All heavy atoms as a GROMACS GRO file, in nm:
protein
  499
    1MET      N    1   0.218 -18.254  -2.690
    1MET     CA    2   0.230 -18.134  -2.773
    1MET      C    3   0.189 -18.015  -2.688
    1MET      O    4   0.085 -18.017  -2.624
    1MET     CB    5   0.139 -18.149  -2.896
    1MET     CG    6   0.151 -18.034  -2.992
    1MET     SD    7   0.044 -18.048  -3.136
    1MET     CE    8   0.133 -18.165  -3.233
    2ASP      N    9   0.271 -17.914  -2.692
    2ASP     CA   10   0.238 -17.796  -2.611
    2ASP      C   11   0.130 -17.713  -2.678
    2ASP      O   12   0.092 -17.736  -2.792
    2ASP     CB   13   0.365 -17.714  -2.586
    2ASP     CG   14   0.426 -17.662  -2.715
    2ASP    OD1   15   0.404 -17.722  -2.820
    2ASP    OD2   16   0.497 -17.559  -2.708
    3LEU      N   17   0.082 -17.617  -2.606
    3LEU     CA   18  -0.030 -17.535  -2.653
    3LEU      C   19   0.007 -17.451  -2.775
    3LEU      O   20  -0.074 -17.437  -2.868
    3LEU     CB   21  -0.079 -17.446  -2.538
    3LEU     CG   22  -0.205 -17.365  -2.565
    3LEU    CD1   23  -0.321 -17.459  -2.598
    3LEU    CD2   24  -0.238 -17.278  -2.446
    4LEU      N   25   0.127 -17.397  -2.778
    4LEU     CA   26   0.170 -17.315  -2.891
    4LEU      C   27   0.180 -17.398  -3.019
    4LEU      O   28   0.140 -17.354  -3.126
    4LEU     CB   29   0.304 -17.248  -2.860
    4LEU     CG   30   0.358 -17.152  -2.964
    4LEU    CD1   31   0.260 -17.037  -2.985
    4LEU    CD2   32   0.494 -17.100  -2.925
    5GLY      N   33   0.230 -17.521  -3.007
    5GLY     CA   34   0.240 -17.609  -3.123
    5GLY      C   35   0.103 -17.649  -3.175
    5GLY      O   36   0.080 -17.656  -3.296
    6ALA      N   37   0.010 -17.672  -3.084
    6ALA     CA   38  -0.126 -17.710  -3.125
    6ALA      C   39  -0.195 -17.592  -3.194
    6ALA      O   40  -0.265 -17.610  -3.294
    6ALA     CB   41  -0.206 -17.756  -3.004
    7ALA      N   42  -0.176 -17.473  -3.142
    7ALA     CA   43  -0.236 -17.355  -3.203
    7ALA      C   44  -0.178 -17.329  -3.342
    7ALA      O   45  -0.251 -17.294  -3.436
    7ALA     CB   46  -0.217 -17.233  -3.113
    8THR      N   47  -0.047 -17.347  -3.355
    8THR     CA   48   0.017 -17.329  -3.485
    8THR      C   49  -0.034 -17.432  -3.586
    8THR      O   50  -0.064 -17.397  -3.700
    8THR     CB   51   0.170 -17.342  -3.470
    8THR    OG1   52   0.216 -17.246  -3.374
    8THR    CG2   53   0.240 -17.317  -3.602
    9LEU      N   54  -0.044 -17.555  -3.543
    9LEU     CA   55  -0.096 -17.659  -3.631
    9LEU      C   56  -0.240 -17.630  -3.672
    9LEU      O   57  -0.277 -17.645  -3.789
    9LEU     CB   58  -0.088 -17.795  -3.562
    9LEU     CG   59  -0.136 -17.915  -3.641
    9LEU    CD1   60  -0.050 -17.934  -3.765
    9LEU    CD2   61  -0.136 -18.039  -3.554
   10PHE      N   62  -0.321 -17.585  -3.579
   10PHE     CA   63  -0.460 -17.550  -3.609
   10PHE      C   64  -0.468 -17.436  -3.711
   10PHE      O   65  -0.547 -17.442  -3.805
   10PHE     CB   66  -0.532 -17.511  -3.479
   10PHE     CG   67  -0.674 -17.469  -3.499
   10PHE    CD1   68  -0.772 -17.562  -3.530
   10PHE    CD2   69  -0.710 -17.335  -3.490
   10PHE    CE1   70  -0.903 -17.522  -3.550
   10PHE    CE2   71  -0.840 -17.295  -3.510
   10PHE     CZ   72  -0.938 -17.389  -3.540
   11LEU      N   73  -0.385 -17.333  -3.694
   11LEU     CA   74  -0.385 -17.221  -3.788
   11LEU      C   75  -0.339 -17.264  -3.927
   11LEU      O   76  -0.395 -17.220  -4.028
   11LEU     CB   77  -0.297 -17.108  -3.736
   11LEU     CG   78  -0.354 -17.028  -3.620
   11LEU    CD1   79  -0.251 -16.927  -3.570
   11LEU    CD2   80  -0.481 -16.958  -3.662
   12VAL      N   81  -0.238 -17.350  -3.933
   12VAL     CA   82  -0.190 -17.398  -4.063
   12VAL      C   83  -0.299 -17.479  -4.133
   12VAL      O   84  -0.322 -17.463  -4.253
   12VAL     CB   85  -0.061 -17.481  -4.044
   12VAL    CG1   86  -0.027 -17.559  -4.170
   12VAL    CG2   87   0.054 -17.392  -4.003
   13ILE      N   88  -0.368 -17.563  -4.060
   13ILE     CA   89  -0.476 -17.643  -4.119
   13ILE      C   90  -0.590 -17.552  -4.166
   13ILE      O   91  -0.643 -17.570  -4.277
   13ILE     CB   92  -0.526 -17.749  -4.019
   13ILE    CG1   93  -0.419 -17.855  -3.999
   13ILE    CG2   94  -0.657 -17.812  -4.066
   13ILE    CD1   95  -0.449 -17.955  -3.890
   14CYS      N   96  -0.627 -17.452  -4.086
   14CYS     CA   97  -0.734 -17.360  -4.125
   14CYS      C   98  -0.696 -17.280  -4.249
   14CYS      O   99  -0.777 -17.265  -4.342
   14CYS     CB  100  -0.766 -17.265  -4.010
   14CYS     SG  101  -0.859 -17.343  -3.877
   15LEU      N  102  -0.573 -17.229  -4.254
   15LEU     CA  103  -0.529 -17.152  -4.371
   15LEU      C  104  -0.522 -17.240  -4.496
   15LEU      O  105  -0.559 -17.196  -4.605
   15LEU     CB  106  -0.394 -17.088  -4.344
   15LEU     CG  107  -0.395 -16.970  -4.247
   15LEU    CD1  108  -0.254 -16.923  -4.219
   15LEU    CD2  109  -0.479 -16.857  -4.303
   16SER      N  110  -0.480 -17.364  -4.479
   16SER     CA  111  -0.475 -17.456  -4.594
   16SER      C  112  -0.616 -17.482  -4.647
   16SER      O  113  -0.638 -17.482  -4.768
   16SER     CB  114  -0.410 -17.587  -4.554
   16SER     OG  115  -0.277 -17.566  -4.512
   17CYS      N  116  -0.710 -17.504  -4.557
   17CYS     CA  117  -0.848 -17.527  -4.600
   17CYS      C  118  -0.906 -17.404  -4.670
   17CYS      O  119  -0.976 -17.417  -4.771
   17CYS     CB  120  -0.935 -17.565  -4.480
   17CYS     SG  121  -0.900 -17.729  -4.416
   18LEU      N  122  -0.876 -17.286  -4.619
   18LEU     CA  123  -0.925 -17.164  -4.683
   18LEU      C  124  -0.865 -17.145  -4.821
   18LEU      O  125  -0.933 -17.101  -4.915
   18LEU     CB  126  -0.895 -17.043  -4.595
   18LEU     CG  127  -0.982 -17.028  -4.470
   18LEU    CD1  128  -0.933 -16.912  -4.385
   18LEU    CD2  129  -1.127 -17.008  -4.509
   19MET      N  130  -0.738 -17.178  -4.837
   19MET     CA  131  -0.674 -17.165  -4.968
   19MET      C  132  -0.735 -17.263  -5.068
   19MET      O  133  -0.761 -17.228  -5.184
   19MET     CB  134  -0.524 -17.186  -4.957
   19MET     CG  135  -0.452 -17.069  -4.893
   19MET     SD  136  -0.275 -17.093  -4.875
   19MET     CE  137  -0.226 -17.133  -5.039
   20VAL      N  138  -0.760 -17.386  -5.026
   20VAL     CA  139  -0.820 -17.486  -5.114
   20VAL      C  140  -0.963 -17.443  -5.152
   20VAL      O  141  -1.002 -17.451  -5.268
   20VAL     CB  142  -0.820 -17.625  -5.048
   20VAL    CG1  143  -0.908 -17.723  -5.122
   20VAL    CG2  144  -0.678 -17.677  -5.037
   21LEU      N  145  -1.038 -17.394  -5.055
   21LEU     CA  146  -1.174 -17.349  -5.082
   21LEU      C  147  -1.175 -17.229  -5.177
   21LEU      O  148  -1.256 -17.224  -5.270
   21LEU     CB  149  -1.243 -17.312  -4.951
   21LEU     CG  150  -1.388 -17.264  -4.961
   21LEU    CD1  151  -1.476 -17.376  -5.015
   21LEU    CD2  152  -1.437 -17.217  -4.827
   22SER      N  153  -1.084 -17.136  -5.157
   22SER     CA  154  -1.076 -17.019  -5.244
   22SER      C  155  -1.040 -17.059  -5.387
   22SER      O  156  -1.099 -17.009  -5.483
   22SER     CB  157  -0.972 -16.921  -5.189
   22SER     OG  158  -0.952 -16.815  -5.276
   23THR      N  159  -0.944 -17.149  -5.401
   23THR     CA  160  -0.905 -17.195  -5.534
   23THR      C  161  -1.021 -17.267  -5.603
   23THR      O  162  -1.047 -17.246  -5.722
   23THR     CB  163  -0.784 -17.289  -5.524
   23THR    OG1  164  -0.678 -17.219  -5.458
   23THR    CG2  165  -0.736 -17.334  -5.659
   24TRP      N  166  -1.091 -17.349  -5.529
   24TRP     CA  167  -1.204 -17.422  -5.586
   24TRP      C  168  -1.314 -17.326  -5.631
   24TRP      O  169  -1.372 -17.342  -5.739
   24TRP     CB  170  -1.259 -17.521  -5.484
   24TRP     CG  171  -1.377 -17.597  -5.535
   24TRP    CD1  172  -1.376 -17.700  -5.623
   24TRP    CD2  173  -1.513 -17.572  -5.502
   24TRP    NE1  174  -1.505 -17.742  -5.646
   24TRP    CE2  175  -1.591 -17.666  -5.573
   24TRP    CE3  176  -1.577 -17.480  -5.419
   24TRP    CZ2  177  -1.729 -17.669  -5.563
   24TRP    CZ3  178  -1.714 -17.485  -5.410
   24TRP    CH2  179  -1.789 -17.578  -5.482
   25ARG      N  180  -1.342 -17.224  -5.550
   25ARG     CA  181  -1.447 -17.128  -5.587
   25ARG      C  182  -1.407 -17.048  -5.710
   25ARG      O  183  -1.491 -17.019  -5.794
   25ARG     CB  184  -1.475 -17.033  -5.471
   25ARG     CG  185  -1.549 -17.101  -5.357
   25ARG     CD  186  -1.582 -17.004  -5.248
   25ARG     NE  187  -1.684 -16.911  -5.297
   25ARG     CZ  188  -1.716 -16.798  -5.237
   25ARG    NH1  189  -1.658 -16.765  -5.125
   25ARG    NH2  190  -1.810 -16.721  -5.287
   26GLN      N  191  -1.279 -17.010  -5.722
   26GLN     CA  192  -1.234 -16.937  -5.840
   26GLN      C  193  -1.246 -17.022  -5.965
   26GLN      O  194  -1.287 -16.973  -6.071
   26GLN     CB  195  -1.091 -16.890  -5.822
   26GLN     CG  196  -1.076 -16.774  -5.728
   26GLN     CD  197  -0.932 -16.732  -5.710
   26GLN    OE1  198  -0.842 -16.795  -5.763
   26GLN    NE2  199  -0.910 -16.627  -5.636
   27MET      N  200  -1.211 -17.149  -5.955
   27MET     CA  201  -1.222 -17.238  -6.071
   27MET      C  202  -1.367 -17.256  -6.110
   27MET      O  203  -1.401 -17.257  -6.229
   27MET     CB  204  -1.156 -17.372  -6.041
   27MET     CG  205  -1.005 -17.366  -6.033
   27MET     SD  206  -0.928 -17.520  -5.983
   27MET     CE  207  -0.995 -17.634  -6.100
   28TYR      N  208  -1.457 -17.269  -6.014
   28TYR     CA  209  -1.599 -17.285  -6.043
   28TYR      C  210  -1.656 -17.159  -6.106
   28TYR      O  211  -1.732 -17.164  -6.200
   28TYR     CB  212  -1.674 -17.321  -5.914
   28TYR     CG  213  -1.823 -17.334  -5.935
   28TYR    CD1  214  -1.875 -17.444  -6.002
   28TYR    CD2  215  -1.910 -17.236  -5.889
   28TYR    CE1  216  -2.011 -17.457  -6.022
   28TYR    CE2  217  -2.046 -17.249  -5.908
   28TYR     CZ  218  -2.096 -17.358  -5.974
   28TYR     OH  219  -2.230 -17.370  -5.994
   29ARG      N  220  -1.616 -17.044  -6.053
   29ARG     CA  221  -1.666 -16.917  -6.105
   29ARG      C  222  -1.617 -16.894  -6.247
   29ARG      O  223  -1.690 -16.843  -6.332
   29ARG     CB  224  -1.619 -16.803  -6.013
   29ARG     CG  225  -1.699 -16.677  -6.031
   29ARG     CD  226  -1.659 -16.570  -5.932
   29ARG     NE  227  -1.676 -16.617  -5.795
   29ARG     CZ  228  -1.603 -16.575  -5.694
   29ARG    NH1  229  -1.507 -16.488  -5.713
   29ARG    NH2  230  -1.624 -16.619  -5.572
   30LYS      N  231  -1.493 -16.931  -6.277
   30LYS     CA  232  -1.440 -16.912  -6.412
   30LYS      C  233  -1.509 -17.003  -6.512
   30LYS      O  234  -1.517 -16.970  -6.629
   30LYS     CB  235  -1.289 -16.937  -6.414
   30LYS     CG  236  -1.209 -16.823  -6.360
   30LYS     CD  237  -1.062 -16.845  -6.378
   30LYS     CE  238  -0.984 -16.726  -6.324
   30LYS     NZ  239  -0.841 -16.744  -6.342
   31SER      N  240  -1.557 -17.118  -6.467
   31SER     CA  241  -1.624 -17.208  -6.560
   31SER      C  242  -1.758 -17.153  -6.606
   31SER      O  243  -1.810 -17.195  -6.708
   31SER     CB  244  -1.641 -17.346  -6.496
   31SER     OG  245  -1.734 -17.340  -6.390
   32GLN      N  246  -1.814 -17.060  -6.531
   32GLN     CA  247  -1.943 -17.001  -6.568
   32GLN      C  248  -1.928 -16.871  -6.647
   32GLN      O  249  -2.026 -16.814  -6.690
   32GLN     CB  250  -2.026 -16.974  -6.443
   32GLN     CG  251  -2.065 -17.101  -6.370
   32GLN     CD  252  -2.143 -17.072  -6.245
   32GLN    OE1  253  -2.136 -16.962  -6.189
   32GLN    NE2  254  -2.218 -17.168  -6.198
   33MET      N  255  -1.805 -16.823  -6.663
   33MET     CA  256  -1.781 -16.698  -6.736
   33MET      C  257  -1.768 -16.726  -6.885
   33MET      O  258  -1.728 -16.835  -6.926
   33MET     CB  259  -1.650 -16.634  -6.686
   33MET     CG  260  -1.653 -16.592  -6.541
   33MET     SD  261  -1.748 -16.444  -6.514
   33MET     CE  262  -1.640 -16.324  -6.584
   34PRO      N  263  -1.801 -16.628  -6.968
   34PRO     CA  264  -1.778 -16.646  -7.112
   34PRO      C  265  -1.628 -16.645  -7.141
   34PRO      O  266  -1.549 -16.596  -7.059
   34PRO     CB  267  -1.848 -16.524  -7.173
   34PRO     CG  268  -1.856 -16.425  -7.064
   34PRO     CD  269  -1.863 -16.502  -6.936
   35PRO      N  270  -1.588 -16.698  -7.256
   35PRO     CA  271  -1.444 -16.701  -7.287
   35PRO      C  272  -1.388 -16.560  -7.303
   35PRO      O  273  -1.458 -16.467  -7.343
   35PRO     CB  274  -1.437 -16.778  -7.417
   35PRO     CG  275  -1.573 -16.773  -7.475
   35PRO     CD  276  -1.669 -16.758  -7.361
   36GLY      N  277  -1.264 -16.545  -7.270
   36GLY     CA  278  -1.197 -16.417  -7.284
   36GLY      C  279  -1.132 -16.376  -7.154
   36GLY      O  280  -1.142 -16.444  -7.052
   37PRO      N  281  -1.063 -16.263  -7.156
   37PRO     CA  282  -0.994 -16.218  -7.035
   37PRO      C  283  -1.093 -16.171  -6.928
   37PRO      O  284  -1.199 -16.117  -6.959
   37PRO     CB  285  -0.908 -16.101  -7.083
   37PRO     CG  286  -0.974 -16.054  -7.208
   37PRO     CD  287  -1.039 -16.174  -7.269
   38THR      N  288  -1.058 -16.194  -6.804
   38THR     CA  289  -1.142 -16.152  -6.693
   38THR      C  290  -1.120 -16.004  -6.667
   38THR      O  291  -1.006 -15.962  -6.648
   38THR     CB  292  -1.107 -16.232  -6.567
   38THR    OG1  293  -1.117 -16.370  -6.597
   38THR    CG2  294  -1.200 -16.199  -6.452
   39PRO      N  295  -1.225 -15.922  -6.666
   39PRO     CA  296  -1.205 -15.778  -6.641
   39PRO      C  297  -1.167 -15.751  -6.497
   39PRO      O  298  -1.205 -15.823  -6.405
   39PRO     CB  299  -1.342 -15.717  -6.674
   39PRO     CG  300  -1.438 -15.829  -6.667
   39PRO     CD  301  -1.363 -15.954  -6.695
   40LEU      N  302  -1.090 -15.644  -6.477
   40LEU     CA  303  -1.048 -15.603  -6.344
   40LEU      C  304  -1.158 -15.520  -6.279
   40LEU      O  305  -1.235 -15.452  -6.348
   40LEU     CB  306  -0.920 -15.522  -6.352
   40LEU     CG  307  -0.799 -15.595  -6.410
   40LEU    CD1  308  -0.684 -15.498  -6.432
   40LEU    CD2  309  -0.757 -15.708  -6.319
   41PRO      N  310  -1.166 -15.520  -6.146
   41PRO     CA  311  -1.267 -15.436  -6.079
   41PRO      C  312  -1.244 -15.288  -6.107
   41PRO      O  313  -1.130 -15.242  -6.112
   41PRO     CB  314  -1.247 -15.467  -5.931
   41PRO     CG  315  -1.167 -15.591  -5.926
   41PRO     CD  316  -1.091 -15.600  -6.052
   42PHE      N  317  -1.348 -15.214  -6.126
   42PHE     CA  318  -1.353 -15.069  -6.145
   42PHE      C  319  -1.299 -15.022  -6.280
   42PHE      O  320  -1.346 -14.922  -6.331
   42PHE     CB  321  -1.279 -14.992  -6.034
   42PHE     CG  322  -1.337 -15.017  -5.899
   42PHE    CD1  323  -1.267 -15.091  -5.805
   42PHE    CD2  324  -1.462 -14.970  -5.865
   42PHE    CE1  325  -1.320 -15.115  -5.680
   42PHE    CE2  326  -1.515 -14.993  -5.741
   42PHE     CZ  327  -1.445 -15.066  -5.648
   43ILE      N  328  -1.200 -15.088  -6.340
   43ILE     CA  329  -1.149 -15.040  -6.468
   43ILE      C  330  -1.186 -15.132  -6.584
   43ILE      O  331  -1.166 -15.097  -6.699
   43ILE     CB  332  -0.996 -15.018  -6.465
   43ILE    CG1  333  -0.922 -15.148  -6.437
   43ILE    CG2  334  -0.958 -14.911  -6.367
   43ILE    CD1  335  -0.772 -15.134  -6.452
   44GLY      N  336  -1.238 -15.249  -6.553
   44GLY     CA  337  -1.284 -15.340  -6.656
   44GLY      C  338  -1.174 -15.384  -6.750
   44GLY      O  339  -1.067 -15.424  -6.706
   45ASN      N  340  -1.197 -15.374  -6.880
   45ASN     CA  341  -1.099 -15.413  -6.981
   45ASN      C  342  -1.029 -15.291  -7.040
   45ASN      O  343  -0.978 -15.296  -7.152
   45ASN     CB  344  -1.166 -15.494  -7.092
   45ASN     CG  345  -1.212 -15.628  -7.044
   45ASN    OD1  346  -1.157 -15.683  -6.951
   45ASN    ND2  347  -1.315 -15.681  -7.107
   46LEU      N  348  -1.023 -15.184  -6.966
   46LEU     CA  349  -0.964 -15.060  -7.016
   46LEU      C  350  -0.817 -15.076  -7.052
   46LEU      O  351  -0.768 -15.010  -7.144
   46LEU     CB  352  -0.980 -14.950  -6.910
   46LEU     CG  353  -0.948 -14.808  -6.954
   46LEU    CD1  354  -1.039 -14.766  -7.068
   46LEU    CD2  355  -0.964 -14.713  -6.839
   47LEU      N  356  -0.746 -15.164  -6.985
   47LEU     CA  357  -0.605 -15.183  -7.015
   47LEU      C  358  -0.581 -15.253  -7.148
   47LEU      O  359  -0.471 -15.253  -7.200
   47LEU     CB  360  -0.538 -15.264  -6.902
   47LEU     CG  361  -0.538 -15.198  -6.765
   47LEU    CD1  362  -0.479 -15.292  -6.662
   47LEU    CD2  363  -0.460 -15.068  -6.769
   48GLN      N  364  -0.685 -15.310  -7.207
   48GLN     CA  365  -0.672 -15.381  -7.334
   48GLN      C  366  -0.704 -15.291  -7.453
   48GLN      O  367  -0.692 -15.334  -7.567
   48GLN     CB  368  -0.762 -15.503  -7.334
   48GLN     CG  369  -0.724 -15.601  -7.228
   48GLN     CD  370  -0.829 -15.708  -7.211
   48GLN    OE1  371  -0.934 -15.703  -7.273
   48GLN    NE2  372  -0.800 -15.804  -7.126
   49VAL      N  373  -0.742 -15.167  -7.430
   49VAL     CA  374  -0.775 -15.074  -7.538
   49VAL      C  375  -0.645 -15.023  -7.600
   49VAL      O  376  -0.552 -14.985  -7.530
   49VAL     CB  377  -0.858 -14.956  -7.483
   49VAL    CG1  378  -0.881 -14.851  -7.591
   49VAL    CG2  379  -0.988 -15.007  -7.428
   50LYS      N  380  -0.639 -15.024  -7.732
   50LYS     CA  381  -0.521 -14.972  -7.802
   50LYS      C  382  -0.528 -14.820  -7.802
   50LYS      O  383  -0.619 -14.761  -7.861
   50LYS     CB  384  -0.516 -15.025  -7.945
   50LYS     CG  385  -0.496 -15.174  -7.953
   50LYS     CD  386  -0.492 -15.218  -8.098
   50LYS     CE  387  -0.478 -15.367  -8.106
   50LYS     NZ  388  -0.480 -15.414  -8.246
   51THR      N  389  -0.434 -14.756  -7.737
   51THR     CA  390  -0.436 -14.610  -7.730
   51THR      C  391  -0.400 -14.546  -7.863
   51THR      O  392  -0.436 -14.432  -7.889
   51THR     CB  393  -0.340 -14.560  -7.621
   51THR    OG1  394  -0.209 -14.611  -7.646
   51THR    CG2  395  -0.387 -14.604  -7.484
   52SER      N  396  -0.331 -14.619  -7.951
   52SER     CA  397  -0.296 -14.563  -8.081
   52SER      C  398  -0.418 -14.550  -8.171
   52SER      O  399  -0.420 -14.469  -8.263
   52SER     CB  400  -0.190 -14.649  -8.149
   52SER     OG  401  -0.241 -14.779  -8.170
   53ASP      N  402  -0.522 -14.628  -8.145
   53ASP     CA  403  -0.643 -14.627  -8.228
   53ASP      C  404  -0.765 -14.591  -8.144
   53ASP      O  405  -0.871 -14.648  -8.160
   53ASP     CB  406  -0.660 -14.764  -8.293
   53ASP     CG  407  -0.752 -14.760  -8.414
   53ASP    OD1  408  -0.778 -14.649  -8.463
   53ASP    OD2  409  -0.797 -14.867  -8.456
   54MET      N  410  -0.749 -14.492  -8.056
   54MET     CA  411  -0.854 -14.456  -7.961
   54MET      C  412  -0.977 -14.400  -8.033
   54MET      O  413  -1.089 -14.426  -7.993
   54MET     CB  414  -0.801 -14.355  -7.860
   54MET     CG  415  -0.900 -14.324  -7.749
   54MET     SD  416  -0.937 -14.462  -7.644
   54MET     CE  417  -0.795 -14.462  -7.540
   55SER      N  418  -0.959 -14.322  -8.139
   55SER     CA  419  -1.075 -14.264  -8.209
   55SER      C  420  -1.160 -14.373  -8.272
   55SER      O  421  -1.283 -14.363  -8.271
   55SER     CB  422  -1.028 -14.166  -8.316
   55SER     OG  423  -0.950 -14.233  -8.413
   56HIS      N  424  -1.099 -14.477  -8.324
   56HIS     CA  425  -1.175 -14.588  -8.381
   56HIS      C  426  -1.252 -14.661  -8.271
   56HIS      O  427  -1.369 -14.696  -8.288
   56HIS     CB  428  -1.082 -14.686  -8.454
   56HIS     CG  429  -1.152 -14.808  -8.504
   56HIS    ND1  430  -1.240 -14.805  -8.609
   56HIS    CD2  431  -1.147 -14.937  -8.462
   56HIS    CE1  432  -1.287 -14.927  -8.629
   56HIS    NE2  433  -1.232 -15.009  -8.541
   57PHE      N  434  -1.187 -14.683  -8.157
   57PHE     CA  435  -1.252 -14.751  -8.046
   57PHE      C  436  -1.371 -14.670  -7.995
   57PHE      O  437  -1.480 -14.722  -7.977
   57PHE     CB  438  -1.153 -14.775  -7.932
   57PHE     CG  439  -1.219 -14.820  -7.805
   57PHE    CD1  440  -1.269 -14.948  -7.793
   57PHE    CD2  441  -1.234 -14.734  -7.698
   57PHE    CE1  442  -1.330 -14.990  -7.678
   57PHE    CE2  443  -1.296 -14.774  -7.582
   57PHE     CZ  444  -1.344 -14.903  -7.572
   58LEU      N  445  -1.352 -14.540  -7.972
   58LEU     CA  446  -1.460 -14.457  -7.921
   58LEU      C  447  -1.572 -14.440  -8.023
   58LEU      O  448  -1.689 -14.432  -7.987
   58LEU     CB  449  -1.407 -14.320  -7.876
   58LEU     CG  450  -1.317 -14.324  -7.752
   58LEU    CD1  451  -1.262 -14.186  -7.725
   58LEU    CD2  452  -1.390 -14.378  -7.633
   59GLY      N  453  -1.536 -14.436  -8.152
   59GLY     CA  454  -1.638 -14.426  -8.255
   59GLY      C  455  -1.727 -14.548  -8.259
   59GLY      O  456  -1.848 -14.538  -8.271
   60SER      N  457  -1.668 -14.666  -8.244
   60SER     CA  458  -1.748 -14.788  -8.244
   60SER      C  459  -1.825 -14.804  -8.114
   60SER      O  460  -1.932 -14.860  -8.110
   60SER     CB  461  -1.660 -14.910  -8.268
   60SER     OG  462  -1.568 -14.927  -8.164
   61PHE      N  463  -1.768 -14.750  -8.006
   61PHE     CA  464  -1.835 -14.758  -7.877
   61PHE      C  465  -1.959 -14.670  -7.874
   61PHE      O  466  -2.064 -14.709  -7.827
   61PHE     CB  467  -1.738 -14.717  -7.765
   61PHE     CG  468  -1.798 -14.720  -7.628
   61PHE    CD1  469  -1.824 -14.841  -7.566
   61PHE    CD2  470  -1.833 -14.604  -7.563
   61PHE    CE1  471  -1.880 -14.846  -7.439
   61PHE    CE2  472  -1.889 -14.606  -7.436
   61PHE     CZ  473  -1.913 -14.729  -7.376
   62TRP      N  474  -1.950 -14.549  -7.926
   62TRP     CA  475  -2.061 -14.456  -7.923
   62TRP      C  476  -2.150 -14.466  -8.047
   62TRP      O  477  -2.248 -14.392  -8.059
   62TRP     CB  478  -2.010 -14.312  -7.912
   62TRP     CG  479  -1.945 -14.287  -7.780
   62TRP    CD1  480  -1.812 -14.275  -7.757
   62TRP    CD2  481  -2.008 -14.275  -7.651
   62TRP    NE1  482  -1.788 -14.254  -7.625
   62TRP    CE2  483  -1.907 -14.253  -7.558
   62TRP    CE3  484  -2.140 -14.280  -7.610
   62TRP    CZ2  485  -1.934 -14.238  -7.422
   62TRP    CZ3  486  -2.166 -14.263  -7.475
   62TRP    CH2  487  -2.063 -14.244  -7.383
   63GLY      N  488  -2.118 -14.558  -8.137
   63GLY     CA  489  -2.202 -14.580  -8.255
   63GLY      C  490  -2.182 -14.474  -8.363
   63GLY      O  491  -2.273 -14.448  -8.442
   64LEU      N  492  -2.064 -14.416  -8.368
   64LEU     CA  493  -2.037 -14.313  -8.471
   64LEU      C  494  -1.973 -14.373  -8.593
   64LEU      O  495  -1.904 -14.463  -8.595
   64LEU     CB  496  -1.946 -14.204  -8.412
   64LEU     CG  497  -2.003 -14.131  -8.291
   64LEU    CD1  498  -1.896 -14.039  -8.236
   64LEU    CD2  499  -2.127 -14.054  -8.327
   0.00000   0.00000   0.00000
């Protein structure tokens, strides 16, 4: 096996291991989360707010 083939095989094996490890960590992390949708970074669950009923949402949020 030439050097380029060995390097390619090594990279494929490393990437496969990283993908399996990443998937396993995500599954483990999700098992410790409470039920419901996972919030997005920086915006949280803002995309799930009904804009047609924003006053009701903000009123309940601020305790009004």
